[in-house]
N, C-alpha and C positions, 0 to 999 in steps of 0.2 A: 504494500500500500504506500502510495506517495506521501511524503511528509507535507505538512501544511503551514509551517512557520512562515508568515508573509515576508518578514524582514530577511530571513535567510534565503528564501526563494528569490527575492529581488536582488540580493547580493550575488547570487549564483548567475542570474540572468545578466546582470551588469558585467560579470566576468566573462560570460559567454559572448557578449557583444564585443568586448575587447579582443577576444580570441578570433571572432569572425573578421573583425576589421584588420587584424594583423596577420592572421594565418590563412584566412579564407575558409570556406565551408568544409573543405577536406580536413582542415586542421582542428575542427570543432569536435572534440571528444570529451567524454565525461572526465577523463584524467586531466586533460588540458584545462578544463573549467575548474576542477578542484585545485589544481596548482595555481591558477591565476587568482582564485578567490582565497587562497591560503587556508584551505580547510582540509580535514582528513580525507584521504583517499576513499572513494565510495560515497561521498556526501551527495554529489550531483545525481547519482543514480537512484538515490533515495527520494529525490524530489521530482524527477522526470521519468516517465515510463520508458521512454526510448529517445533516441537522438532526434527523430522527427518531431516529437513533442517539444523538445528543447528548442529546435529551430522555430517552430510555430510560435512559441511563447516569447521568443526573442523579438519577433516583429511587433507584438503587442507592447513589449517593454520599451522599445525604442520610442514609440509614440507617446507612451506615458511620460517619458522624460523630455520629449520635445514640445509637448503641449504648453501653450501660454497659460499663465495663472489668471484667475478671475479678475484681478485688478487690471491686468493688461487688456483683457477682453472689454471691460467696462470703459477703459480709457479710449479704446479704439472706436467707440461710438460717439466720442466727443471731438470737438475741434472742427476745422474747415473741411468742406467736402469738395476738394479740388485735386488737380493732378499733382501738385506739390505734396499734398498730404499722402497720396498713394505712393509717390516715390519715397517719402520718408518711411512709410510702413514697409516697403520692399527692402530698403536698406536694413531696417531692423530685422526683417526676416532672414536675409542672407547672413547677417552677423550671428543671429541666434542659432541657426542650423550649423554654420561653420564652427561655432564654439563647441559643438558636440560632434567632432569629426568621426569618432568611432561609430556613433549611431548611424550617421549618413552612409559610411562605408559598409557597415554591417547590413544595411538595407540593400545595398547593391549586391552583396554576396547572397542575401536571401532571395533576391530576384532571380539570380542565376541558378540557385539551388531549386527554385520553384519550377524551373523548366522540366525537371525530372521528377517532381513530387507534386501530384495533383492536389493533395490536401494542403500542402504549404502554399501552393499557388492560389487556392481558394482563400486562404487566410490573408495572404499579402494583398491580393486584389481587393478583398472586402475592406481591409483596414485602410489602404491607401485611397480607395474609392470613397470611403466614408469621410476621410479627411478632406478630400477635394470637394465633395458636396458641401461639407460644413463651411469650407472657405468661401465657396460661391454664395451660399445662403447668407453667411455673415456679412460678406461684402455688400450684397444687395440690400440687406437690412440697414447697413450703415449709410446707405445713400451715396456711396462714392461713385465717381464717374467711371464709365465703361460698362460692359455687359458681361454675361456669363462666359462668353467665348474669350473675352479678354482675360478673365481669371485663368482659364485653362491654358491660354498661350503664355501668360506670365509664369504659370506653374512649370510648364515645360522648359521655357528658356532659363528661368532662374535655377532650376535643378541642374542644368548642365553648367551654368556659370559656377555654381557651388562645387560641382565635381571638379572642374578645372582648378578652382581655387585650392582644393584639398589635394588633388592628385598631381597637378602641375603648377605649383604656386608661383613659378617664375614666368609663366606664359603671359600673364598680364600683371601690370603693377597695380597696387591698391588704388591709385588715382584712375587708372584705366577701367578697373572694375566699377568704381563709383560712376564714372561717366557712362559706362555701358548700361547700368541699371537705370540711370536717369533717361538715357536715350530710348531704352526699351519701353519705359512707361510713357514717354512722350509720343512715341510712334504708335503705340497700341491704343492709348486712351486720350492723347493730347487734345483731340477734337471731339471728345465725348464717346470714343469707342465705336464699335459697329452698331450698337443698339442704344447706347446712352442710358441704359436702365440701371446702372450701378453694379460694377463687378470687376474691378481690376484684379486684385488678388486678396481674397479673404485670407490667404495664407499670411500675408504681412500683418493683417489686423488681428489674426488669431492663430489658427492652426499652422503647423510647420510646412505643409505643402512640399513634402519630400518624397523620395522614392523613385529614382529613375527607372 
């Protein structure tokens, strides 16, 4: 029977995320997780039925850690409703996700692993899809310029920008990345977006909008 200590389970999942980011899915073993978490051998196997269960719960844990807190959500509903505000939120988003590099890279590994594991693919698709829908809905509710398609386009573009920032940090300078985010927002929603109904990237206002 799997153990149910929430704090220990969370610590093991955090260790698993670190292993995924550094060693890839092939390197994710119960032994590797135990070593990374600095716990006795056999601990991880007491909390997760098998390796697939560990992979699946890693996806959920990444989003737990990436989610914005309630105060940030409330603040996102205040202030001006213009392109400059959207750009500000997008910069906050990029920084927040990049500050948790192992989580972002672990999601990449989970995506690749999901190609061969239908159950994991269902979990990753559901979790990332829910995050994207939340971002769209939140952005529309906030009344920011742009439409739902602009949210999705920003989501796709910013994910790749974050990937390059983490994987190839010398490809663009920090100043260039800043300019690219500003230009991306300006081109997608500078004139109100394709529909003008409000939806640049709820990701910046709230959810992480990650998961290439």
